[in-house]
N, C-alpha and C positions, 0 to 999 in steps of 0.2 A: 260576973257578966259574961256574955258571948255575943257573936255578931247577931244572932237571931233575936235576942232581948232588944237589940238596938233598932229593930225594925227590918233588917235584911235577911231573907230567907233564901239561902244558897241552894237548898234542896228544891225549892220550887223554880228556882231559875234552871237548874239542871234539867227538871221535868220539862220545862219550856224547850230547851236545846233538843233534848230526846224527840219531842214532838215535831220541832222545826226542821230536823234532819230529813225526815221522811217527806215533808211538805216541799222543802226547797229541792230535794233531788229530782222531783217530778218536773221542774222547770230547767234542769241542767241542759245546756247545749253540748255539742262536741268540743267546744273551746274550754269548758270547765276542766281544771286539772286538780282541783282540791275538793275537800268535804267541808260541810258546815262545822264550825268548831275549831278550824284553824286560826291562827293569829292573823293571817291574811288570806283573802281569797285569790286562787290563781287561774289566770285566763289567758290563753294563747289564741290571738285573733287570727283568723284566715285572712291573709292579705294578699293572696296571690292575684286576685282581680283589681287590686288597687295599685295604680302607678305611684301614686303619693298619698298614702293613707294618713288621714287626719282624725285624731280622736277628739270628740266633742262631749264635754261633761256639764252636768247641771245638777244643782241641788235645790230642793224645796220642802216645804211642809204642807199640811192639810189646814192649818189655822184654826180659827175658832168654829169652823164646821164641827170639829171634835165635839164640842159643847152640845150640838144637837144630837150627836151619837150617843153621849153620855145620857142625856134626858130621855131619849128612845130606848135606851139599853141596847143598842144595835151596833155591832162593831165589825160587820162583814163587808162593808162598802167602802170604809176609809182607806184601807189598803190599795183598792183598785183605783180610787181617786189620786191617791199619792203617786203610784205608778204612772198613770196616764198622764198627769200634769208634767212629770219629769220627762216622759218620752215625748210629748209634744214641744218641750222646750229644746230638745236637741234636733227634733224634726225640723224646725223652722230654718234650720243651716243645712238640710238636706240629709242629716245623719239617720242611721237606723241604729237602734239600741243594740248593745252588746251585752251588757249585764248591769245589774242594780243592787244597791245595797241599802239597809234600812236602819234607822236608830229609833228604838221604841223605849221611852223612859216613862217611869211610873213611881208613886210613892209607895205603894205596896203592891207587889206582883200577885196578879190573879191569873194562873196558868191557863184557864179556860178562855178568858178574854184575850189574853196575849196570843194564843194559839189562833183564835178567829180573825184577830187583826193580820197575823202573819199569812193565814190561809188566803185573805184578800189581796195581800201584796203578791203571793205566789200566783193567784188566778190572774192579776193584772199582768205579771211577767209572762205568763203563759200564753196570754192573748196577744201580746205584743212581740212574742218569740224572742225575749232576752231571758238571761238566767238570773234567779235570786242567788247572787254568790256568797252573800254572807250578811252580817249585821251586829248590831248590838242591842241587848236588852238590860236596861240599867233599873235597878230598883235604888230609889232614893228618898227614904223616909224623911218626912219633914220638908221636903223641897216641893212636892206635889199634894194636892188634896186627895184624900182616899177616894178611890173610885174614878180617878182621872188619869190620863196619861197623855204625852205628847208623841208625835210621830214625824219624822222627817226621812227624806229619801235622797239618793245619789245615784244617777244614771250616767254610764260612759257609752257613747255611741261612735259610729265610724263612717267617714265618708271620703271620697276620692277629692283631692284638692281642686281637681278640675270641675268637680261637680257641686262644690260649695255655693249655697244659696245665701248671699249676703247683702242684696239690695243694691249693689253698685251699679247695676244695669237699668235700674228703674228710671223712667223719664216721663215728662209729660205727656199726656195722651194714653197711657197705660191705664187698664182698668181694675178695680177691685172686686173679687169675687168672695162672698162670705159663705163660711160653712155653718151650719146651725149647731148651737150648743144643746145640752140637755139639761137646762135649768141654770142654776146659780154656778154650777161646778164647784170651785173652791174659794171664790172670792165674793166679798161684800157681805160676809156672814155677821160681822160686828153690827152693821147698820140693819141687816135683816132681822136679826135676833132681837135688836132693841125694839123695832116696829113690832114685831109679831108677839113676842113673850112679854116685853116690858109695857108697851102702850096698850096692845089689844087684849093682853093677858090670855092668849090662846095657848094651848097644850099641844104637845107633839100628837096626840091621838084626836085632836079635833079635826073634823072633816070641814074643809072649804070648798064650797060649791065651785068656785072659779078654778080651782086646781083639779077638781075631780077625784080627790084623795085626801088623806090626812096631811096635817102640816109636816109631821116627820118624814112621810114617804116623798113629799115634794121636796123638802130640803136635803134629803139624802140621796137624791138622784145623783148617779156617779158621773164624774167628770169624763167627758168622752175622750177617747184617744183618735187622732186623725191619722195615724200611722198608714192604715190600709189604704185609704182613698188617695192620700197625697203621694204615698209610694207608687201607686198605681200610675199616677199622673208622671211622675218623675220617670218612671220606666217608660212611659209612652214618648216622652221628650224631655231630655236632661235639661234643655235650655229654656223651656216654655215658662217655667216659674221663676220670675225675677226676684221675688221676695215673699217672705212668709212672716205672719205676726200671730203669734198665740195671744188671745184676748184674755188676760188674767187680771191681776190686781192693777188699778189704773184704767180699766176699760179700754174701749176703743180710743178714747181721748189720748191716753198716755203710751198705749203700746204700739199703735201703727207708726208714730215718728221714729220709733227705734230702729225700723228698717228703711226709712227714706233717706236718700241722698241729699245734700245741700241744693237748694234752689227749687226743692219739690214740696207739695203739700197734698195731703189726701182729702178729697172733697166727697162727702158721704151724704147720700140722698136718703133722709130717715124714712121716707114713705115706702122705700123699695122692700121692706119687709115689715112684719107686724110682730112687736115685742110679745113673747109668751106671756100667759095670764099672770105668772108669778110676778113678773117685773111690773106689770100694770097695777097689781094688787099693792105691791110694796110702794110704788110711786103715789098712788091714791091714798092709802092709809097712813102712810108716813109723811105726806105732803112734801115729798123730796123734790127739790129744784131740778128740772130736766138735765142741766148740765152736770149736777152731782150723779144722777142716774148713769150717765154715759161715761163718767169717770170712775164709778165704784163698781158697776155691774157690766157683764158682757152683753146684755140686753137682747140674747137670743143669737148672737154671733160669736162662735168660739175660736174660729180660725179664719184669717183673711189672706187671700193670695193676690199677688200682683203680676198681671200677666200682659203682654201686649194685646191691644184692642183687637188686632186681626185674628188672634188665636183664641179669643173669648169663647167662641161657639164650640171649637174642638174641645177645649178644656171642660166646658160643661157638659159636652156628650161623653168625654172620657170618665169624668167623676160620676155621671149617672150610671155608666156600665160598671163602674166600681161600687155601685150602691149608695152613692152620695147624691140622691135625687132632689134633695132640698138645697142644693148650692145655687147662689143667685148673684146676680150683679147688684152691688150696692153703692158703687161710685167709680171715681176716677182719679188720677193723678194729675194736678195742675201746678202751675208755678207758685211758689210760696217759700216760706221759712220752716220746713219740717213740723208741721202742725196738722191738726185735724179740723176742717171746716165742716159744719152741718148745714145742710139746706132742705 
């Protein structure tokens, strides 16, 4: 017996590494000191403009959205999803991303699919100005179903301590500004798949009139990155944003309280925006209670900014100039016990 007979193809892994080197090098920034294939990635951060540089790190996965990618045999978007999700997670504390690492695990390595996934990671890194510094591709026969894989990512960002966004300055009277999402992003797919594929027996190639596209195209819309508009706002005024919440798993209900200080509550006006068709479709077809919808999905709001009410007009104007014309007032901060009230 040999390693190949046990299900691990080292030659296929080396083929992926060779392809990945060229892909990743295109994302390298001036801080990268190592090449793909090293035991550890080397990065020299430029901290000249930081009085007290703080590193901000985050890790996440794509979740069961991968199941839709498998059904559609489309693997070019999940990498972008992952990078954007991780970038948003460090952005809420005011950090800009420096570098990204990935972990791709599968039962049987398919070099073409793996390369496509990693190309998506590189595309996401390039769009966010961070380097794809390294990663791991693991072939684990018997652990994953053939034709499937798992994908996780890790990002490190930097912010000056004086410019950290941590929600401490939030007070009653502040307003909530929502930035629109691009569909489900990477959360709520276990429920969405149950409704669409198990209850309705739709297929990824089924065209749904409400979506204006196929099921696969709707569900595989990429998770948005909010780096560009939020960075423009922070450059305009470092103090204008008191808090940021990335609306991921748990929806608005569970994510907004994570940035609220004691004694405050978020009061959201549901009628201040219209949930995109995909959420209306899922709620109706799945007969999902409204409370569950707001705790499972982003409902069309992917990022929430907390700002002083007097600065709201200037913030909306700055966001519009940065291309974020869909930003909208969705509520305010009131007295309460760190929760979300819907009216």
